[in-house]
DRENTOR-438315 format. One record per residue (C-alpha): x, y, z. Coordinates in steps of 0.1 Angstrom, whole numbers, padded with zeros to 4 digits, always signed. Example, Ala and Ser with C-alpha at 12.3 -4.5 7.8 and 13.67 -1.06 7.14 Angstrom:
REM residues 2
+0123-0045+0078
+0137-0011+0071
This chain:
REM residues 751
+0072+0374+0147
+0083+0370+0184
+0064+0383+0214
+0083+0417+0220
+0078+0426+0183
+0041+0418+0185
+0037+0439+0216
+0055+0469+0200
+0034+0465+0169
+0001+0464+0188
+0012+0493+0210
+0021+0514+0179
-0013+0506+0163
-0032+0514+0194
-0015+0548+0200
-0018+0558+0163
-0055+0548+0162
-0062+0567+0195
-0043+0597+0183
-0062+0598+0150
-0095+0596+0169
-0085+0624+0192
-0072+0646+0164
-0105+0643+0145
-0128+0648+0175
-0110+0671+0199
-0099+0705+0187
-0067+0721+0201
-0073+0753+0221
-0056+0782+0204
-0039+0809+0225
-0049+0845+0221
-0017+0852+0200
-0031+0828+0174
-0068+0835+0174
-0067+0872+0185
-0079+0888+0217
-0067+0905+0248
-0049+0891+0279
-0048+0911+0311
-0027+0903+0342
-0044+0920+0372
-0027+0925+0405
-0047+0930+0437
-0035+0959+0460
-0038+0961+0497
-0057+0990+0514
-0059+1002+0550
-0092+0984+0552
-0083+0951+0535
-0052+0930+0527
-0047+0916+0492
-0042+0881+0504
-0051+0848+0488
-0087+0849+0501
-0092+0885+0488
-0078+0875+0454
-0103+0845+0452
-0132+0868+0460
-0119+0893+0434
-0117+0865+0409
-0154+0856+0414
-0165+0893+0410
-0144+0896+0378
-0160+0864+0364
-0194+0880+0369
-0184+0912+0351
-0168+0893+0322
-0200+0872+0318
-0218+0905+0315
-0194+0916+0287
-0206+0888+0266
-0171+0874+0257
-0171+0839+0243
-0149+0814+0261
-0132+0837+0285
-0105+0824+0308
-0098+0836+0344
-0071+0819+0365
-0053+0829+0396
-0015+0832+0394
+0002+0833+0428
-0013+0849+0458
-0023+0883+0443
-0025+0880+0405
-0053+0871+0381
-0048+0862+0344
-0078+0871+0322
-0080+0860+0286
-0107+0876+0264
-0108+0861+0230
-0120+0884+0202
-0118+0916+0224
-0098+0942+0205
-0105+0971+0228
-0083+0965+0259
-0092+1000+0273
-0128+0992+0279
-0121+0958+0292
-0094+0971+0317
-0118+0999+0328
-0146+0975+0335
-0125+0949+0352
-0103+0973+0372
-0129+0995+0387
-0136+0988+0424
-0173+0996+0418
-0180+1005+0455
-0217+1012+0452
-0233+1028+0483
-0265+1046+0491
-0264+1076+0514
-0289+1100+0530
-0283+1136+0521
-0279+1157+0552
-0278+1191+0534
-0257+1214+0513
-0221+1216+0526
-0206+1249+0537
-0181+1266+0514
-0155+1259+0541
-0160+1221+0539
-0134+1203+0519
-0152+1181+0494
-0145+1144+0493
-0128+1145+0527
-0143+1134+0561
-0155+1163+0582
-0132+1166+0613
-0160+1167+0639
-0184+1143+0622
-0164+1112+0612
-0195+1095+0599
-0202+1123+0574
-0184+1133+0543
-0188+1157+0515
-0191+1149+0478
-0203+1171+0449
-0235+1160+0432
-0241+1157+0394
-0242+1195+0391
-0211+1201+0412
-0230+1212+0444
-0212+1198+0475
-0235+1176+0495
-0231+1166+0531
-0237+1128+0531
-0245+1106+0560
-0230+1071+0565
-0238+1045+0539
-0273+1030+0545
-0269+1003+0518
-0241+0988+0497
-0238+0969+0465
-0241+0937+0484
-0278+0945+0491
-0286+0947+0454
-0303+0917+0438
-0302+0928+0402
-0296+0959+0380
-0306+0964+0344
-0302+0991+0317
-0335+1004+0305
-0347+1029+0280
-0379+1049+0289
-0390+1069+0259
-0425+1077+0272
-0416+1087+0307
-0388+1109+0294
-0362+1093+0317
-0342+1080+0286
-0315+1055+0295
-0314+1046+0331
-0305+1017+0354
-0332+1000+0375
-0320+0985+0408
-0338+0958+0427
-0329+0951+0463
-0330+0918+0482
-0330+0906+0518
-0322+0933+0543
-0317+0957+0514
-0354+0960+0509
-0360+0971+0545
-0330+0993+0543
-0342+1010+0512
-0376+1016+0527
-0360+1031+0558
-0336+1055+0540
-0364+1067+0516
-0389+1069+0545
-0365+1092+0565
-0359+1114+0534
-0397+1116+0528
-0401+1134+0561
-0385+1165+0547
-0404+1190+0525
-0402+1189+0487
-0372+1209+0475
-0352+1203+0507
-0318+1187+0499
-0324+1163+0528
-0353+1148+0508
-0327+1134+0484
-0308+1101+0485
-0273+1100+0470
-0262+1070+0450
-0224+1069+0450
-0202+1048+0428
-0164+1048+0435
-0167+1080+0457
-0186+1098+0429
-0222+1108+0432
-0238+1094+0400
-0274+1103+0410
-0291+1120+0439
-0328+1119+0432
-0355+1134+0454
-0380+1109+0470
-0413+1113+0451
-0440+1133+0470
-0463+1103+0470
-0439+1085+0494
-0451+1088+0530
-0429+1098+0559
-0415+1069+0578
-0430+1046+0553
-0406+1048+0523
-0405+1028+0491
-0414+0993+0501
-0413+0977+0466
-0375+0972+0471
-0367+0989+0438
-0354+1021+0424
-0339+1036+0393
-0307+1055+0388
-0312+1083+0363
-0287+1107+0347
-0273+1117+0314
-0265+1081+0304
-0259+1068+0269
-0267+1032+0261
-0231+1020+0267
-0228+1039+0300
-0261+1025+0312
-0251+0989+0303
-0216+0993+0319
-0231+1007+0351
-0256+0979+0353
-0228+0954+0347
-0207+0969+0375
-0236+0969+0399
-0245+0933+0391
-0209+0922+0394
-0206+0936+0428
-0178+0954+0445
-0142+0943+0443
-0130+0936+0478
-0096+0952+0470
-0085+0974+0442
-0067+0959+0412
-0040+0972+0389
-0033+0961+0353
+0004+0951+0353
+0004+0933+0319
-0017+0937+0288
-0014+0919+0255
-0037+0924+0225
-0032+0905+0192
-0054+0912+0162
-0070+0882+0145
-0052+0889+0113
-0018+0886+0129
-0028+0854+0145
-0041+0839+0113
-0009+0849+0095
+0012+0833+0123
-0007+0800+0119
-0004+0800+0081
+0033+0809+0083
+0041+0782+0109
+0021+0756+0089
+0041+0764+0058
+0073+0763+0078
+0064+0729+0093
+0054+0715+0059
+0085+0727+0040
+0109+0720+0068
+0095+0685+0073
+0096+0678+0036
+0132+0690+0033
+0143+0670+0064
+0125+0639+0051
+0142+0642+0017
+0176+0646+0034
+0171+0616+0057
+0159+0595+0028
+0189+0605+0007
+0213+0595+0036
+0196+0564+0049
+0175+0552+0019
+0148+0527+0030
+0154+0534+0067
+0151+0571+0058
+0117+0565+0042
+0105+0547+0074
+0119+0575+0095
+0099+0600+0074
+0068+0579+0081
+0077+0580+0118
+0079+0618+0116
+0044+0619+0103
+0032+0597+0131
+0052+0619+0156
+0032+0649+0143
-0001+0631+0148
+0007+0618+0183
+0020+0651+0196
-0010+0670+0182
-0034+0645+0198
-0015+0648+0231
-0019+0686+0230
-0056+0682+0224
-0062+0655+0250
-0044+0674+0277
-0063+0705+0270
-0031+0725+0265
-0033+0759+0249
-0013+0762+0217
+0005+0796+0216
+0027+0811+0189
+0060+0801+0207
+0043+0767+0213
+0036+0763+0176
+0073+0772+0170
+0082+0745+0195
+0060+0720+0177
+0079+0728+0144
+0112+0727+0162
+0105+0693+0177
+0102+0679+0141
+0139+0685+0136
+0147+0670+0170
+0125+0640+0163
+0150+0629+0137
+0178+0627+0162
+0168+0594+0178
+0164+0577+0144
+0198+0590+0133
+0215+0577+0164
+0200+0542+0159
+0209+0541+0122
+0245+0552+0128
+0250+0526+0155
+0235+0500+0131
+0259+0511+0104
+0288+0506+0129
+0276+0471+0138
+0272+0460+0102
+0306+0475+0091
+0324+0458+0120
+0311+0424+0107
+0300+0416+0142
+0265+0415+0128
+0261+0393+0097
+0228+0407+0086
+0210+0441+0085
+0183+0428+0108
+0208+0419+0136
+0227+0451+0130
+0195+0471+0133
+0185+0453+0166
+0219+0460+0180
+0216+0496+0169
+0184+0502+0188
+0199+0485+0219
+0232+0504+0218
+0217+0538+0211
+0191+0537+0238
+0214+0551+0265
+0224+0581+0244
+0188+0587+0233
+0175+0586+0269
+0202+0609+0283
+0198+0635+0255
+0160+0636+0256
+0160+0638+0294
+0182+0669+0293
+0158+0685+0268
+0129+0676+0291
+0147+0694+0319
+0148+0725+0298
+0111+0721+0289
+0102+0716+0326
+0121+0748+0336
+0102+0767+0309
+0069+0755+0323
+0077+0762+0360
+0098+0793+0358
+0084+0811+0327
+0050+0826+0322
+0025+0832+0294
+0033+0821+0259
+0068+0809+0268
+0053+0784+0293
+0032+0771+0264
+0064+0766+0244
+0077+0745+0273
+0046+0723+0273
+0047+0718+0235
+0085+0711+0236
+0080+0685+0264
+0052+0667+0246
+0072+0668+0214
+0102+0652+0230
+0081+0623+0245
+0063+0618+0212
+0095+0618+0192
+0110+0591+0215
+0079+0570+0211
+0078+0574+0173
+0115+0565+0170
+0118+0537+0195
+0084+0520+0189
+0068+0531+0156
+0099+0534+0134
+0114+0502+0150
+0083+0482+0142
+0084+0494+0106
+0122+0489+0102
+0122+0454+0117
+0093+0444+0094
+0111+0458+0064
+0145+0442+0070
+0128+0408+0076
+0115+0407+0040
+0135+0384+0017
+0138+0410-0011
+0154+0435+0014
+0177+0408+0028
+0190+0401-0006
+0198+0438-0012
+0213+0450+0021
+0226+0483+0006
+0189+0492+0000
+0184+0496+0037
+0210+0524+0041
+0227+0508+0071
+0249+0484+0050
+0272+0514+0042
+0293+0535+0066
+0283+0568+0050
+0302+0596+0034
+0309+0616+0066
+0324+0586+0084
+0344+0575+0054
+0361+0609+0051
+0368+0611+0089
+0383+0576+0089
+0406+0584+0059
+0418+0616+0074
+0426+0599+0108
+0416+0629+0128
+0435+0637+0160
+0416+0668+0171
+0423+0664+0208
+0461+0666+0204
+0455+0703+0200
+0430+0707+0228
+0446+0739+0240
+0443+0754+0206
+0406+0748+0205
+0402+0762+0240
+0420+0794+0227
+0395+0796+0198
+0366+0793+0222
+0381+0819+0245
+0385+0843+0215
+0348+0838+0206
+0338+0845+0242
+0359+0878+0242
+0343+0888+0209
+0308+0881+0223
+0315+0897+0256
+0327+0929+0239
+0294+0931+0221
+0276+0929+0254
+0300+0956+0268
+0300+0979+0238
+0264+0976+0224
+0247+0965+0256
+0218+0940+0259
+0186+0954+0244
+0162+0940+0270
+0126+0937+0256
+0095+0952+0271
+0089+0920+0291
+0121+0925+0311
+0121+0963+0314
+0084+0973+0315
+0069+0994+0289
+0046+0992+0259
+0051+0976+0225
+0027+0984+0197
+0029+0968+0163
+0011+0985+0133
+0002+0972+0099
+0005+1001+0075
-0008+1004+0039
+0026+1017+0027
+0061+1016+0040
+0070+1044+0065
+0105+1055+0074
+0111+1047+0111
+0132+1079+0115
+0102+1101+0105
+0080+1084+0130
+0107+1086+0157
+0111+1123+0151
+0073+1129+0152
+0069+1110+0184
+0098+1129+0200
+0080+1162+0190
+0048+1148+0205
+0065+1142+0239
+0078+1107+0235
+0116+1112+0230
+0125+1077+0242
+0103+1058+0217
+0121+1031+0198
+0107+1027+0163
+0116+0998+0140
+0104+0984+0107
+0085+0951+0109
+0081+0931+0077
+0075+0950+0045
+0050+0975+0056
+0048+0969+0094
+0061+0992+0122
+0068+0986+0158
+0069+1013+0185
+0084+1005+0219
+0082+1031+0247
+0080+1034+0285
+0047+1024+0301
+0019+1045+0286
-0015+1052+0298
-0044+1045+0274
-0046+1082+0266
-0009+1084+0258
-0013+1053+0236
-0041+1070+0217
-0018+1100+0211
+0010+1077+0199
-0013+1058+0175
-0026+1091+0162
+0009+1103+0154
+0017+1071+0136
-0015+1074+0115
-0008+1110+0106
+0024+1098+0089
+0012+1064+0076
-0023+1072+0066
-0040+1039+0077
-0022+1021+0105
-0041+0991+0121
-0029+0979+0155
-0021+0942+0152
-0003+0938+0186
-0003+0958+0218
+0017+0947+0248
+0019+0966+0281
+0041+0954+0309
+0043+0972+0343
+0078+0981+0356
+0074+0959+0387
+0064+0929+0366
+0092+0936+0341
+0117+0935+0370
+0101+0903+0383
+0103+0886+0349
+0139+0897+0345
+0148+0882+0378
+0129+0850+0369
+0148+0848+0336
+0181+0849+0354
+0169+0823+0379
+0157+0800+0351
+0191+0803+0334
+0210+0795+0365
+0187+0766+0374
+0190+0752+0339
+0228+0751+0341
+0227+0737+0376
+0201+0710+0367
+0221+0700+0336
+0253+0697+0357
+0236+0676+0384
+0221+0652+0359
+0253+0648+0339
+0275+0644+0370
+0251+0617+0381
+0251+0599+0348
+0288+0604+0339
+0318+0615+0359
+0317+0650+0374
+0345+0659+0350
+0322+0654+0320
+0293+0671+0337
+0315+0702+0344
+0328+0702+0308
+0293+0700+0294
+0281+0729+0316
+0312+0750+0307
+0302+0744+0270
+0266+0754+0278
+0277+0787+0295
+0300+0793+0264
+0270+0789+0241
+0248+0812+0262
+0274+0840+0263
+0280+0838+0225
+0243+0837+0217
+0236+0868+0239
+0267+0885+0224
+0256+0879+0189
+0222+0894+0196
+0239+0923+0213
+0260+0930+0182
+0229+0926+0159
+0208+0949+0182
+0181+0923+0185
+0158+0924+0216
+0163+0899+0244
+0128+0890+0255
+0107+0861+0267
+0108+0844+0233
+0145+0847+0233
+0146+0831+0267
+0126+0802+0253
+0151+0799+0225
+0181+0802+0249
+0168+0774+0272
+0161+0753+0241
+0196+0758+0229
+0209+0746+0263
+0189+0714+0260
+0198+0710+0223
+0235+0717+0228
+0238+0693+0257
+0224+0665+0235
+0256+0666+0214
+0278+0666+0245
+0258+0637+0260
+0261+0616+0228
+0299+0622+0226
+0305+0615+0263
+0283+0584+0262
+0305+0570+0235
+0337+0580+0254
+0323+0561+0284
+0316+0531+0263
+0350+0531+0246
+0368+0536+0280
+0351+0505+0294
+0363+0485+0263
+0399+0499+0264
+0406+0510+0299
+0443+0517+0293
+0440+0540+0263
+0447+0577+0270
+0416+0599+0272
+0426+0622+0242
+0428+0591+0219
+0395+0577+0232
+0379+0611+0227
+0392+0613+0191
+0378+0579+0184
+0345+0589+0199
+0343+0620+0178
+0349+0601+0146
+0321+0577+0155
+0295+0603+0167
+0302+0632+0143
+0281+0616+0115
+0251+0616+0138
+0259+0652+0149
+0262+0665+0113
+0231+0646+0100
+0209+0657+0130
+0221+0693+0127
+0214+0695+0090
+0179+0680+0096
+0171+0706+0123
+0187+0734+0102
+0161+0728+0074
+0132+0732+0098
+0147+0763+0115
+0156+0780+0082
+0120+0775+0070
+0108+0789+0103
+0131+0819+0100
+0122+0827+0064
+0085+0819+0065
+0076+0824+0102
+0071+0862+0099
+0084+0889+0122
+0070+0872+0154
+0092+0841+0149
+0123+0854+0130
+0143+0862+0161
+0133+0829+0177
+0144+0809+0147
+0176+0830+0143
+0186+0824+0179
+0181+0787+0175
+0201+0786+0142
+0230+0804+0159
+0227+0781+0189
+0227+0751+0166
+0259+0761+0150
+0276+0772+0182
+0264+0741+0201
+0276+0717+0175
+0310+0733+0176
+0312+0736+0214
+0302+0700+0221
+0332+0687+0202
+0358+0715+0204
+0349+0730+0238
+0334+0704+0260
+0358+0676+0250
+0390+0697+0255
+0377+0710+0289
+0370+0674+0299
+0405+0664+0289
+0422+0693+0308
+0401+0686+0339
+0410+0649+0336
+0447+0656+0335
+0445+0679+0365
+0426+0654+0386
+0448+0624+0378
+0475+0616+0405
+0510+0624+0394
+0533+0595+0387
+0561+0593+0413
+0595+0602+0399
+0623+0576+0397
+0655+0575+0419
+0665+0562+0453
């Protein structure tokens, strides 16, 4: 065993051992869509008194963290997003209304001296014109009180607690302890009030929360004038229930938000749906991996067995990488993990097909030397194809948000792990296997001593596809017209993420006709509600943005028809955020195409880069058109699938153009159409075998993945078929036409 082989073997063992240790000791953090809970995206708003800048958002974040700690949520997450947004994740919280109410209230707590009863001509809740430092608010009974300027604020409060006083008759109340200057301030305001006789409204102190008098108690007769309450404590009484008292103490303890906040996005997923998604994806991964492994073994025999072992190592390494990086595994991310299994086969197939070519050409007398040459010659195509996929993953991470960003992280980790498993782990196993005497005596056992059924048929037929390049371009143009007509006739059904609105998914005990629910919701005042079946007994309702009260009415209408209907998913996207996400999706798509062009133009000629990008645009239009004809929603998950199709489709073009470049160097005088036909014959076995392997995984995901992943898997399956076609019969003809147009014309003869 030479030194490079020993180094690769030790590296493979070290990575596998470390990955196994991490997988056993470090759990992967599950996203809310897998473990259940609520995610809120809060946006700070500017007021005349304060700007919602970065500093105000940071202060708001700290106040919200204190309130969430008071809610008692296990493992909450609060992160700032941009200058004025805060993402809050609350695992296990299934009541987003209460969470949003507690987090979104400004909780401006102030203490005011009462100056007297307001005249009937005074406009309550507005500043008096002649006394700017006074204003009028109704007390608990509705009597308008003239209030002086705030003597204390919530910042003077040390601690508040909900108490129940059964003996004193106060019932549930909130005790408030002051600190610092607040103790002297409380003594001063109560001392001034104590100078007025009992029963006089001016003997009262108003406690105001968010411009509402929640309590205005009289100062006890035992308190002396100008002396006040010097203990630095008081209690807020009122008709509080236990929840109201605890919520009020939580708000007071958390402090006041420096600026108001608005909920622009809200997602709630029930734990049942999350558990079902994990189970479904696990089954899809297991069945898809098993079918892919059996197919690879059937095609490549012993090398296929070793590639299947490499797949298992890929799964271990990528899972450990997710855990070590502390990445959050979301539902689209889990789908990306499953998808990368199919993509992990690609590098192995590229190597084995190149090894077959080397052995069949008799340039390599043994399977060992053919395999070594296969790894060396396939490296360029492997690197280029995986880099293009990493570009798509990076765009998902930087330009997308929420679960789709998690998909980008998982896809990127999967690509890197698949390259390591193919180029290091599988290579170590394969080189060790072909070195054994028993295998050397039976070269056909390896699977690389035969050319394969696909290559044999292509060679016998002597394909000349590029002689009819215009015909293939006409077929592609017809497909584009058909897809474009779907977009024009049916329109694009943008999901809630891109339009704003509310999407609620219910699990019903028995099937319910969507038309009945749609009619009932229209009668209830929701004529634009879109109702669809989800699974066997599920139901989804998509509407314009709803308030929590309107959502309660919608849920009540559904339950009147369905009997029991449990909410398993609830998503609310504000219109402004929907427009922003839609704009971001278009930017992501444009940047993806531009980035692919720049990379391909740098690695190849600009002609090939342009042809590959034309094929990608062709795939995008067709995929969107098919979804338009099918009436499927175009949402964030579809965007993840679309960008993945871009990365996946360009892989085929890269492999083909890499071979064209190699053959052109060997035969510089051969016309490009003939070179391209030869490259197609040599690379199509890899394209077919890789496509079939990925199709197994995607089909399992589409069938077993449940309603949440069906559209995702369907988009990828369509993209797989269209991308395989376009890389050969769209990108190659476009490259040939561009090549002919850019070649200088030969001078005509004559004198």
